[in-house]
Each structure stands twice: as structure tokens, then as C-alpha cells.
N, C-alpha and C positions, 0 to 999 in steps of 0.2 A: 434404531434409537429414535425417540421422539426429540422434540426441541430442547427439553430439559436434559442437562448433561449427566445428572446423577442416575447411575444405572448399576444394577447387580448382574454380574456375569457368573453363570454356574458352569463348572467344568464337569461334564458327565463322566469323562475319563477318570477324574479323581475319585468320584463316587464309586465307579466300578473297581478301581484299584483298591480302595479301602475295604470294600466288600470281599474281594478276592484275597486280600492279605489276612483278613479274619478267617476266611474259609480255610486257608492253609493251616491254621492253628487248631482246627477242629477235626475230630474224628469223622470219618465218612458218614456214620449213622446220625450225627448231630445236624439237625436242620437249622435254618436261619429264618427268623421273622424280622424283617426290616421295619423299624418303627418310622412311619411317615406321617405321624400326627402333626397338627398345626402347620399344614402345607409343607410337610417334610422339613420342619424347622426353618421355614422360609425359603426353601430351595426349589419348591414346585413339586407337589406330591405326585401328580400324574407323570411328569417327566422323569422324576426319580424312580418311581415304581416301574416304569417301562425300562429304564436303564438296568435296574437290578433284576427284573424278570429275564431280560436278555442274558444276564450274567449267571442265571440259574437259580435265583431266589424264588421260592414258591409261596411265601407267606408275608403278609403285610399287616402291621399293627397300626390301628387308628384309635383316636380317643372317643369319637362320637359317630353315630350312624351316618350323619351327613357327609363326613369325610369318606366313609366307605362307599356311599352311594356315588360320590364323585369319581372314585376309582372305577367302579363298575360301569358308570356311564361312559368312561373313557376306554372301556374294553379290557380292563385289567382282569386277568384270570387268577386262579389260585386262591388260597385261603386269605380272607380279610377278617381279622379279629378285632372286635370292638372292645378295647381295653377299659374304657371309662364307665362301664355300667350302662343301664337303661332306665328310662322313665316309662311308665305304662303306655303313653301315647306313641312310643317309638317301637313297640314290640313287633307290629306287623311289618315294619320296614326291613327288619333283619330277615324276614322270610322272602319278601318281594325281591330283595337284592342279594340274596344268598350270602348274608353276613353271619359270622359266628360270634355270638355274644359272650362276654365274660359275666358270669353270675356271681353276685357278691353277698347274697343273703337268701333266706328261704322265701321271702315275699316275692322277690324277683323271679325265683324259680317257679313259683305257683302261677304268676302272671304269664310267664313264657310258656308254660305247659298249657295253660288255658288258651292262649293264642294258637299254639300248635294244634290243639284238639279242634278248635274252631275251623282251622284251615286244612284239617285232615293230613297233618304233616308230622314227621319226626325231626326234631331239631337238635343238632349237636351244640354243645356249649362247653365253655371252660369254667372251672370253679376257682375262685381266687381265695387263697389262704392269707390272712393277715398275720405275718410272723414277727411284726415289730414296727411297721410303718405307721400303724394306727389310723389308716384311712380306710379304703375299701377292702372288703373281704370278711370272711368268717374267721374267728380265732381257731387255732388248732384244737382247742378243747370242745369246740362246737361241731367238729367234723362228724362225729357219731350221730348226733341229733339231725344234722342236715341230711345224712345218708338215709336215716329212717324216713325222713320226709320224702326223699327222692324215690323211694320204693314205690310210692303210689303215683308217681308222675310218669305215666306210660308213654308220653309223647316227647320225652327228653332223653338224650344220650350224652353221657359224660365223655367228651372227647379229650379234654385236657385239664390239667391242674397247674396252677401257677402261683407265684408269690413275687414280692418285689423288695429289693434291698434298700436299706436306709443309708448306708455309707460304704458301699463296696469299694469306692476309690480310696478309702482311708488305709494307711499303712498298719493301723491297729485292726487286726482281723477278728478280735474276740466277739463283737456283736454280730458281725456277718456270719461267723461260724455257728453262733447260737441260732441265728435265723435258719441256716441250712439244716441244722439238726431238727428244729421245730417243723420245718417243711417236710423233711424226710419222714418224721413221725406221722404227720397227717396223711402223706401218701401211703404209708404202710397201713394205716387204718382203712383207707379206701380199698386197698388191694385185699385186705383181710375180709372185707365185705363182699368179695367176689367180683369187684369192678376192676377193669384193667384199662385205664385211660391211655390213649395212644401217645399223647404229648405231655411231657413233664417239663416245665420251664420256669426259670427263675433269674438267669443271668442277664443283666443289662450290659452296656458297653464295658464298664469297669470290671465287672465280675467275669465277663467272657475272657478278659485278658489276665486277671490276677487271681481268680478263684476257680481253678479248673474243676473242682468238685461240685460246682454249682451249675455246670453246663448241662447236665442230664442229657436229654435228646433234642432240645430246642433252645436256642438263645435268641435274645431280643436286643440287638444293637440299635442304638439311636444316634447319639451325638457323634460317635466315632465314624459313622458312615459319611459324615459331612466334613471330616478332617480335623475335628477337635478332640483333644485328649481329655478324658474325665478328670485327670490329675496330671500335673507336670511330670511326676515320677514315672508315669506309664509310657512316656515317650521312648523309653528304652526297650519297651516290650514289642512295639510294632511301629512301622513307618507309615504314617498317614499323610495324605495330601489334602490341604484345604481345598474345599470345593467352591467356595464363594469368594469373589473379588468385587469390591465396590469401587467404581471409578466416578470421578466428577471433575469439574473445572473450578478454578479459583474465580470467585465472583468479584472480590475486591481486595486490593492490597493497600495497606496504609502503614506509615511509620509512627510509632508511639514512643514517648520518652520512658526512661527508667521509672519504676514505681507506678506504672499504669495498670489498673485491674482490667481483666478481660472477662466479659460475660457474667452470668448469674453468680451471685454470692461471692464474687471476687476470689474464686478458687485458684486463679492464676494471676500473678502480678509480675510484670516484667522486671528483671534485675538490671537490664541495660537497655539502651536504645534498640528497639526491635522492629522488624518487619512483620506485620500481622496479616495473614491471609484469612479471609472469610469464605467458607465453603457453603454452597446451597444445599444443605441437608440437615436433618434433625430427627425428632421423635417419629415422624411419619415414615422415615426410612429405617427405623429400628436402631437408631443411634442412641446408646445409653447416655444419659446426662452425666454420669460419673466420669466419663472419658474426658470431661473438661479439665480434670486435674491429673490425668495420667495417660491419655491416649496418644497414639502416634499415627502419622500419615506418611506416605511416600510421595515426595514431590520430585518428579523426574528421576526416580530411583533412589533418592536420598531421604533418610528419615528426618522428620520434623515433629516437634511436639504439637 
């Protein structure tokens, strides 16, 4: 620790436990892509990837090439999938560092094929189908035209097809089931064209737990690996262990009378004479401002607002 007392402690054993608990619920043929984007949700991408690789995980999902490069520079093997798409100036990085890009439109496919041709390479990619999120990916109705375009791109190989859920954690499954049906339809079109992508994946943390028909042969857990449930109701489905603990020391104690507002916007007002502790942490430590009206801390093992 440095002299500042505010420190995040990451329990690698908890991350391994959460991965293995999910692994127990999957058929042997179903692989796992651990999502380690955004520095593994703040838990340390290299350290998390090493922990999960040791536990048997062979795929890692990142948002941008820079995150994948960081893993490669640290010696992480296995598949590294860039989920967030590519800009033209990032194309050559996926070759240099053996990253697998997700292609979201014909234009990106053309640019990737051009880069592969220039480098004398054959590049695997995953195709994203937009089944309802409305963000990246081609619509299911565009699958045929995309495949027509792909015929002429001799330096690309379709390794995987994926989509992403809008509300897999919701108890109302209607929209998620419609997404699954749309995705299956797009995959069927792909196979009817004589292509047989090795990996079909759609399930995020919530879907991996409560929508077994979405698991296909690869799942993409993110938040659950770090011990957080996508929804409270899913806590009955699997026992997760929180991987992060933030510790600090009280910087100041003061006593304020009843009716005293505390901090911005007076979201908390004392109802009685109260002992107030100020902690040396804030935005820079990832502490959400809304906790000022509902968060809790442990002080010597006892909860305090």
C-alpha cells in the first residue's frame, strides 16, 4: 500500500470460483469467453485473464484493440475477441497482435479484407447480428446481402457469429426469446450458404444463467465473473463471491445536530444528533455520487449509512 489508505483489494480466488461455478452449469462442449473489457470492470485485466486462463478459460473479450494488445503484451494466450468494432486505422493492429475482430457491417469487412490482402494473410472474424439492441451489427434481414459481399473477400474467414441481449435479466422473457429466434434465423441463413462458423454466441451473464437456449457453444460472462448478479432474482441460480473489496480509513469525525444536511444537494439530513465520518474517496475511486442517499459502509464490521 502507498501512504493513501484508500485501496481496492481483488480476490483472485473469488474470480476463479465464479468462473468454475458457471462452468459447472454448462455442457462440456460450451466454451467460455471471459469479458475483461474496461480493465476487467476495474479488477485488473491482465491479472484477471491470467487467473481465468489458469482455470481453463481459453477466450477473452475486450472492447477495443488497445485492451487486446495489453493482454498480448502481458503474455496472455488464447483467443482475444475485439467486441466493439474497428476503425480503419486499427485494422493492422489486429494482425500484428493476433486479435479476432467483430465485424459489424460490409464496410468494415471490406477494409479488413483489404488489410489482410496487403499483409498476405487470412483473417478470422466474428459477425455481429443486431437482433434488437439497435447498436452495432447487421440486421437479420441484411444477412443475405452481407454473405453475397463476403463471397468476394478471399482473405476473410467467418469463425463466429454473435448477438447481444437487451434485457436478458428481466423476468419477462418475450423480447429475449424473440431475439433468440431472430438470431437462429440469421445463423440458419449463414449455414444454408455453405458456411459453418465454429462459434455461435449470444449469452451474457444473465442469459447464461436463465436462458439456457441461448448458450449455443460459447457464452460471454462479464459482470458475474466479478461476483455481481445481473439481477437480484438470479442470486438463487448460482452462488457468486464478490471479488472486490475497497478499504480506507476515516479522515475526520465530527458531531452534527439534528437537521444538518450532508454533502451535495442535501440528499441526507440528520434526524438526530449524529456522528459523521468523512472518508477520503470519491469519483476518482469509482464511487458513484448517488450512494450519498443510499450507500452503506462497514466500520469495524458494523454497517453504517
